[in-house]
Backbone as XML, in Angstrom:
<?xml version="1.0"?>
<chain id="A" units="angstrom">
  <residue number="1" name="UNK">
    <atom name="N" x="21.781" y="15.201" z="10.213"/>
    <atom name="CA" x="21.114" y="15.110" z="8.924"/>
    <atom name="C" x="21.512" y="13.835" z="8.178"/>
  </residue>
  <residue number="2" name="UNK">
    <atom name="N" x="22.758" y="13.416" z="8.328"/>
    <atom name="CA" x="23.169" y="12.217" z="7.590"/>
    <atom name="C" x="22.402" y="10.989" z="8.072"/>
  </residue>
  <residue number="3" name="UNK">
    <atom name="N" x="22.122" y="10.900" z="9.376"/>
    <atom name="CA" x="21.334" y="9.775" z="9.879"/>
    <atom name="C" x="19.902" y="9.847" z="9.348"/>
  </residue>
  <residue number="4" name="UNK">
    <atom name="N" x="19.348" y="11.053" z="9.273"/>
    <atom name="CA" x="18.012" y="11.237" z="8.718"/>
    <atom name="C" x="17.948" y="10.686" z="7.298"/>
  </residue>
  <residue number="5" name="UNK">
    <atom name="N" x="18.888" y="11.106" z="6.456"/>
    <atom name="CA" x="18.867" y="10.671" z="5.056"/>
    <atom name="C" x="19.142" y="9.176" z="4.933"/>
  </residue>
  <residue number="6" name="UNK">
    <atom name="N" x="19.958" y="8.638" z="5.823"/>
    <atom name="CA" x="20.203" y="7.202" z="5.821"/>
    <atom name="C" x="18.912" y="6.445" z="6.112"/>
  </residue>
  <residue number="7" name="UNK">
    <atom name="N" x="18.151" y="6.898" z="7.109"/>
    <atom name="CA" x="16.875" y="6.260" z="7.443"/>
    <atom name="C" x="15.878" y="6.375" z="6.292"/>
  </residue>
  <residue number="8" name="UNK">
    <atom name="N" x="15.796" y="7.560" z="5.688"/>
    <atom name="CA" x="14.880" y="7.780" z="4.564"/>
    <atom name="C" x="15.229" y="6.834" z="3.413"/>
  </residue>
  <residue number="9" name="UNK">
    <atom name="N" x="16.495" y="6.779" z="3.047"/>
    <atom name="CA" x="16.917" y="5.938" z="1.927"/>
    <atom name="C" x="16.719" y="4.459" z="2.233"/>
  </residue>
  <residue number="10" name="UNK">
    <atom name="N" x="16.991" y="4.062" z="3.475"/>
    <atom name="CA" x="16.831" y="2.660" z="3.865"/>
    <atom name="C" x="15.364" y="2.225" z="3.785"/>
  </residue>
  <residue number="11" name="UNK">
    <atom name="N" x="14.470" y="3.091" z="4.212"/>
    <atom name="CA" x="13.052" y="2.738" z="4.258"/>
    <atom name="C" x="12.360" y="2.902" z="2.907"/>
  </residue>
  <residue number="12" name="UNK">
    <atom name="N" x="12.659" y="3.976" z="2.196"/>
    <atom name="CA" x="11.902" y="4.310" z="0.987"/>
    <atom name="C" x="12.706" y="4.229" z="-0.307"/>
  </residue>
  <residue number="13" name="UNK">
    <atom name="N" x="13.998" y="4.054" z="-0.209"/>
    <atom name="CA" x="14.860" y="4.095" z="-1.388"/>
    <atom name="C" x="15.319" y="5.525" z="-1.639"/>
  </residue>
  <residue number="14" name="UNK">
    <atom name="N" x="16.420" y="5.652" z="-2.335"/>
    <atom name="CA" x="17.015" y="6.976" z="-2.542"/>
    <atom name="C" x="16.095" y="7.920" z="-3.307"/>
  </residue>
  <residue number="15" name="UNK">
    <atom name="N" x="15.626" y="7.505" z="-4.464"/>
    <atom name="CA" x="14.798" y="8.386" z="-5.293"/>
    <atom name="C" x="13.461" y="8.715" z="-4.669"/>
  </residue>
  <residue number="16" name="UNK">
    <atom name="N" x="12.700" y="7.682" z="-4.292"/>
    <atom name="CA" x="11.367" y="7.908" z="-3.728"/>
    <atom name="C" x="11.452" y="8.634" z="-2.388"/>
  </residue>
  <residue number="17" name="UNK">
    <atom name="N" x="12.448" y="8.306" z="-1.593"/>
    <atom name="CA" x="12.614" y="8.975" z="-0.296"/>
    <atom name="C" x="12.803" y="10.473" z="-0.458"/>
  </residue>
  <residue number="18" name="UNK">
    <atom name="N" x="13.606" y="10.862" z="-1.411"/>
    <atom name="CA" x="13.831" y="12.305" z="-1.647"/>
    <atom name="C" x="12.573" y="12.985" z="-2.164"/>
  </residue>
  <residue number="19" name="UNK">
    <atom name="N" x="11.821" y="12.283" z="-3.004"/>
    <atom name="CA" x="10.547" y="12.839" z="-3.489"/>
    <atom name="C" x="9.597" y="13.036" z="-2.315"/>
  </residue>
  <residue number="20" name="UNK">
    <atom name="N" x="9.503" y="12.060" z="-1.421"/>
    <atom name="CA" x="8.630" y="12.191" z="-0.251"/>
    <atom name="C" x="9.002" y="13.410" z="0.594"/>
  </residue>
  <residue number="21" name="UNK">
    <atom name="N" x="10.280" y="13.528" z="0.896"/>
    <atom name="CA" x="10.733" y="14.640" z="1.739"/>
    <atom name="C" x="10.480" y="15.975" z="1.044"/>
  </residue>
  <residue number="22" name="UNK">
    <atom name="N" x="10.693" y="16.029" z="-0.258"/>
    <atom name="CA" x="10.545" y="17.283" z="-1.000"/>
    <atom name="C" x="9.108" y="17.677" z="-1.299"/>
  </residue>
  <residue number="23" name="UNK">
    <atom name="N" x="8.201" y="16.691" z="-1.425"/>
    <atom name="CA" x="6.869" y="17.053" z="-1.926"/>
    <atom name="C" x="5.678" y="16.598" z="-1.090"/>
  </residue>
  <residue number="24" name="UNK">
    <atom name="N" x="5.863" y="15.632" z="-0.197"/>
    <atom name="CA" x="4.723" y="15.127" z="0.567"/>
    <atom name="C" x="4.433" y="16.047" z="1.761"/>
  </residue>
  <residue number="25" name="UNK">
    <atom name="N" x="3.225" y="16.558" z="1.828"/>
    <atom name="CA" x="2.814" y="17.460" z="2.911"/>
    <atom name="C" x="2.437" y="16.624" z="4.127"/>
  </residue>
  <residue number="26" name="UNK">
    <atom name="N" x="3.018" y="16.979" z="5.270"/>
    <atom name="CA" x="2.848" y="16.215" z="6.499"/>
    <atom name="C" x="2.052" y="17.010" z="7.530"/>
  </residue>
  <residue number="27" name="UNK">
    <atom name="N" x="0.895" y="16.500" z="7.900"/>
    <atom name="CA" x="0.055" y="17.158" z="8.903"/>
    <atom name="C" x="0.757" y="17.325" z="10.232"/>
  </residue>
  <residue number="28" name="UNK">
    <atom name="N" x="1.565" y="16.336" z="10.610"/>
    <atom name="CA" x="2.308" y="16.388" z="11.876"/>
    <atom name="C" x="3.272" y="17.581" z="11.929"/>
  </residue>
  <residue number="29" name="UNK">
    <atom name="N" x="3.614" y="18.105" z="10.768"/>
    <atom name="CA" x="4.574" y="19.216" z="10.696"/>
    <atom name="C" x="3.896" y="20.523" z="10.296"/>
  </residue>
  <residue number="30" name="UNK">
    <atom name="N" x="2.623" y="20.645" z="10.631"/>
    <atom name="CA" x="1.908" y="21.872" z="10.307"/>
    <atom name="C" x="1.595" y="22.010" z="8.829"/>
  </residue>
  <residue number="31" name="UNK">
    <atom name="N" x="1.369" y="20.878" z="8.187"/>
    <atom name="CA" x="1.029" y="20.844" z="6.755"/>
    <atom name="C" x="2.122" y="21.482" z="5.899"/>
  </residue>
  <residue number="32" name="UNK">
    <atom name="N" x="3.354" y="21.071" z="6.210"/>
    <atom name="CA" x="4.525" y="21.463" z="5.418"/>
    <atom name="C" x="5.174" y="20.188" z="4.894"/>
  </residue>
  <residue number="33" name="UNK">
    <atom name="N" x="5.978" y="20.336" z="3.878"/>
    <atom name="CA" x="6.769" y="19.190" z="3.433"/>
    <atom name="C" x="7.910" y="18.982" z="4.428"/>
  </residue>
  <residue number="34" name="UNK">
    <atom name="N" x="8.490" y="17.800" z="4.378"/>
    <atom name="CA" x="9.651" y="17.544" z="5.224"/>
    <atom name="C" x="10.780" y="18.500" z="4.905"/>
  </residue>
  <residue number="35" name="UNK">
    <atom name="N" x="10.985" y="18.782" z="3.624"/>
    <atom name="CA" x="12.048" y="19.706" z="3.214"/>
    <atom name="C" x="11.804" y="21.104" z="3.772"/>
  </residue>
  <residue number="36" name="UNK">
    <atom name="N" x="10.551" y="21.565" z="3.727"/>
    <atom name="CA" x="10.233" y="22.887" z="4.277"/>
    <atom name="C" x="10.450" y="22.914" z="5.783"/>
  </residue>
  <residue number="37" name="UNK">
    <atom name="N" x="10.026" y="21.846" z="6.460"/>
    <atom name="CA" x="10.206" y="21.785" z="7.908"/>
    <atom name="C" x="11.688" y="21.785" z="8.273"/>
  </residue>
  <residue number="38" name="UNK">
    <atom name="N" x="12.486" y="21.025" z="7.553"/>
    <atom name="CA" x="13.929" y="21.018" z="7.815"/>
    <atom name="C" x="14.534" y="22.402" z="7.579"/>
  </residue>
  <residue number="39" name="UNK">
    <atom name="N" x="14.130" y="23.047" z="6.490"/>
    <atom name="CA" x="14.638" y="24.390" z="6.179"/>
    <atom name="C" x="14.228" y="25.404" z="7.237"/>
  </residue>
  <residue number="40" name="UNK">
    <atom name="N" x="13.072" y="25.171" z="7.862"/>
    <atom name="CA" x="12.590" y="26.070" z="8.914"/>
    <atom name="C" x="13.206" y="25.767" z="10.272"/>
  </residue>
  <residue number="41" name="UNK">
    <atom name="N" x="14.066" y="24.749" z="10.345"/>
    <atom name="CA" x="14.765" y="24.441" z="11.587"/>
    <atom name="C" x="14.186" y="23.301" z="12.405"/>
  </residue>
  <residue number="42" name="UNK">
    <atom name="N" x="13.189" y="22.597" z="11.875"/>
    <atom name="CA" x="12.646" y="21.444" z="12.585"/>
    <atom name="C" x="13.728" y="20.367" z="12.664"/>
  </residue>
  <residue number="43" name="UNK">
    <atom name="N" x="13.857" y="19.762" z="13.832"/>
    <atom name="CA" x="14.873" y="18.727" z="14.027"/>
    <atom name="C" x="14.575" y="17.545" z="13.102"/>
  </residue>
  <residue number="44" name="UNK">
    <atom name="N" x="15.585" y="16.996" z="12.447"/>
    <atom name="CA" x="15.373" y="15.869" z="11.546"/>
    <atom name="C" x="14.646" y="14.693" z="12.205"/>
  </residue>
  <residue number="45" name="UNK">
    <atom name="N" x="14.863" y="14.487" z="13.496"/>
    <atom name="CA" x="14.189" y="13.407" z="14.214"/>
    <atom name="C" x="12.674" y="13.580" z="14.158"/>
  </residue>
  <residue number="46" name="UNK">
    <atom name="N" x="12.198" y="14.810" z="14.256"/>
    <atom name="CA" x="10.759" y="15.074" z="14.206"/>
    <atom name="C" x="10.212" y="14.895" z="12.785"/>
  </residue>
  <residue number="47" name="UNK">
    <atom name="N" x="11.011" y="15.248" z="11.807"/>
    <atom name="CA" x="10.592" y="15.057" z="10.412"/>
    <atom name="C" x="10.509" y="13.554" z="10.112"/>
  </residue>
  <residue number="48" name="UNK">
    <atom name="N" x="11.498" y="12.799" z="10.556"/>
    <atom name="CA" x="11.491" y="11.352" z="10.335"/>
    <atom name="C" x="10.275" y="10.712" z="11.002"/>
  </residue>
  <residue number="49" name="UNK">
    <atom name="N" x="9.976" y="11.100" z="12.238"/>
    <atom name="CA" x="8.824" y="10.539" z="12.946"/>
    <atom name="C" x="7.524" y="10.850" z="12.191"/>
  </residue>
  <residue number="50" name="UNK">
    <atom name="N" x="7.398" y="12.077" z="11.713"/>
    <atom name="CA" x="6.202" y="12.459" z="10.953"/>
    <atom name="C" x="6.072" y="11.630" z="9.677"/>
  </residue>
  <residue number="51" name="UNK">
    <atom name="N" x="7.184" y="11.407" z="8.989"/>
    <atom name="CA" x="7.158" y="10.560" z="7.790"/>
    <atom name="C" x="6.724" y="9.136" z="8.139"/>
  </residue>
  <residue number="52" name="UNK">
    <atom name="N" x="7.263" y="8.621" z="9.234"/>
    <atom name="CA" x="6.913" y="7.265" z="9.657"/>
    <atom name="C" x="5.424" y="7.143" z="9.941"/>
  </residue>
  <residue number="53" name="UNK">
    <atom name="N" x="4.871" y="8.119" z="10.630"/>
    <atom name="CA" x="3.445" y="8.098" z="10.961"/>
    <atom name="C" x="2.609" y="8.194" z="9.691"/>
  </residue>
  <residue number="54" name="UNK">
    <atom name="N" x="2.917" y="9.162" z="8.863"/>
    <atom name="CA" x="2.143" y="9.416" z="7.648"/>
    <atom name="C" x="2.198" y="8.251" z="6.652"/>
  </residue>
  <residue number="55" name="UNK">
    <atom name="N" x="3.359" y="7.621" z="6.560"/>
    <atom name="CA" x="3.557" y="6.574" z="5.565"/>
    <atom name="C" x="3.358" y="5.173" z="6.143"/>
  </residue>
  <residue number="56" name="UNK">
    <atom name="N" x="2.846" y="5.093" z="7.357"/>
    <atom name="CA" x="2.550" y="3.812" z="8.011"/>
    <atom name="C" x="3.756" y="2.883" z="8.098"/>
  </residue>
  <residue number="57" name="UNK">
    <atom name="N" x="4.907" y="3.460" z="8.411"/>
    <atom name="CA" x="6.097" y="2.635" z="8.639"/>
    <atom name="C" x="5.878" y="1.901" z="9.961"/>
  </residue>
  <residue number="58" name="UNK">
    <atom name="N" x="6.058" y="0.595" z="9.982"/>
    <atom name="CA" x="5.890" y="-0.135" z="11.243"/>
    <atom name="C" x="6.805" y="0.420" z="12.328"/>
  </residue>
  <residue number="59" name="UNK">
    <atom name="N" x="6.259" y="0.565" z="13.512"/>
    <atom name="CA" x="6.995" y="1.199" z="14.613"/>
    <atom name="C" x="8.339" y="0.524" z="14.878"/>
  </residue>
  <residue number="60" name="UNK">
    <atom name="N" x="8.416" y="-0.771" z="14.639"/>
    <atom name="CA" x="9.679" y="-1.465" z="14.901"/>
    <atom name="C" x="10.797" y="-1.039" z="13.945"/>
  </residue>
  <residue number="61" name="UNK">
    <atom name="N" x="10.473" y="-0.281" z="12.897"/>
    <atom name="CA" x="11.505" y="0.198" z="11.966"/>
    <atom name="C" x="11.787" y="1.689" z="12.108"/>
  </residue>
  <residue number="62" name="UNK">
    <atom name="N" x="11.187" y="2.348" z="13.086"/>
    <atom name="CA" x="11.383" y="3.789" z="13.233"/>
    <atom name="C" x="12.834" y="4.160" z="13.548"/>
  </residue>
  <residue number="63" name="UNK">
    <atom name="N" x="13.590" y="3.266" z="14.130"/>
    <atom name="CA" x="14.997" y="3.541" z="14.426"/>
    <atom name="C" x="15.917" y="2.981" z="13.360"/>
  </residue>
  <residue number="64" name="UNK">
    <atom name="N" x="15.340" y="2.416" z="12.316"/>
    <atom name="CA" x="16.102" y="1.795" z="11.247"/>
    <atom name="C" x="15.936" y="0.290" z="11.274"/>
  </residue>
  <residue number="65" name="UNK">
    <atom name="N" x="16.250" y="-0.320" z="10.187"/>
    <atom name="CA" x="16.058" y="-1.769" z="10.070"/>
    <atom name="C" x="17.011" y="-2.544" z="10.965"/>
  </residue>
  <residue number="66" name="UNK">
    <atom name="N" x="18.185" y="-1.992" z="11.248"/>
    <atom name="CA" x="19.155" y="-2.714" z="12.067"/>
    <atom name="C" x="19.029" y="-2.415" z="13.559"/>
  </residue>
  <residue number="67" name="UNK">
    <atom name="N" x="18.062" y="-1.559" z="13.942"/>
    <atom name="CA" x="17.843" y="-1.220" z="15.349"/>
    <atom name="C" x="16.356" y="-1.327" z="15.678"/>
  </residue>
  <residue number="68" name="UNK">
    <atom name="N" x="15.809" y="-2.527" z="15.615"/>
    <atom name="CA" x="14.365" y="-2.657" z="15.831"/>
    <atom name="C" x="13.945" y="-2.244" z="17.238"/>
  </residue>
  <residue number="69" name="UNK">
    <atom name="N" x="12.744" y="-1.701" z="17.322"/>
    <atom name="CA" x="12.184" y="-1.353" z="18.620"/>
    <atom name="C" x="11.500" y="-2.594" z="19.172"/>
  </residue>
  <residue number="70" name="UNK">
    <atom name="N" x="11.874" y="-2.966" z="20.376"/>
    <atom name="CA" x="11.250" y="-4.114" z="21.021"/>
    <atom name="C" x="9.952" y="-3.676" z="21.680"/>
  </residue>
  <residue number="71" name="UNK">
    <atom name="N" x="9.168" y="-4.650" z="22.068"/>
    <atom name="CA" x="7.943" y="-4.363" z="22.792"/>
    <atom name="C" x="8.296" y="-3.555" z="24.031"/>
  </residue>
  <residue number="72" name="UNK">
    <atom name="N" x="7.529" y="-2.537" z="24.333"/>
    <atom name="CA" x="7.844" y="-1.634" z="25.435"/>
    <atom name="C" x="8.524" y="-0.363" z="24.944"/>
  </residue>
  <residue number="73" name="UNK">
    <atom name="N" x="8.816" y="-0.311" z="23.619"/>
    <atom name="CA" x="9.318" y="0.918" z="23.031"/>
    <atom name="C" x="10.814" y="1.110" z="23.070"/>
  </residue>
  <residue number="74" name="UNK">
    <atom name="N" x="11.598" y="0.077" z="23.450"/>
    <atom name="CA" x="13.042" y="0.260" z="23.522"/>
    <atom name="C" x="13.747" y="-0.407" z="22.350"/>
  </residue>
  <residue number="75" name="UNK">
    <atom name="N" x="14.829" y="0.201" z="21.921"/>
    <atom name="CA" x="15.616" y="-0.373" z="20.840"/>
    <atom name="C" x="16.517" y="-1.454" z="21.385"/>
  </residue>
  <residue number="76" name="UNK">
    <atom name="N" x="16.814" y="-2.446" z="20.548"/>
    <atom name="CA" x="17.776" y="-3.501" z="20.935"/>
    <atom name="C" x="19.159" y="-2.910" z="21.059"/>
  </residue>
</chain>
């Protein structure tokens, strides 16, 4: 969970990131908020991926700003 929150805060900022997780409904998660999905036992990795897709985070930042994904889908 700490890595999840680190990624959320890094990408969206502390305040806005928490608002997104708490209130934004994600189709990838069965039309639940990230907070609801986490409470229901969804792995944080799946919640983060859904947020990235929904919020159009560039794929190269899905692993965080310091671990860019190279072409071919692998992290440096």
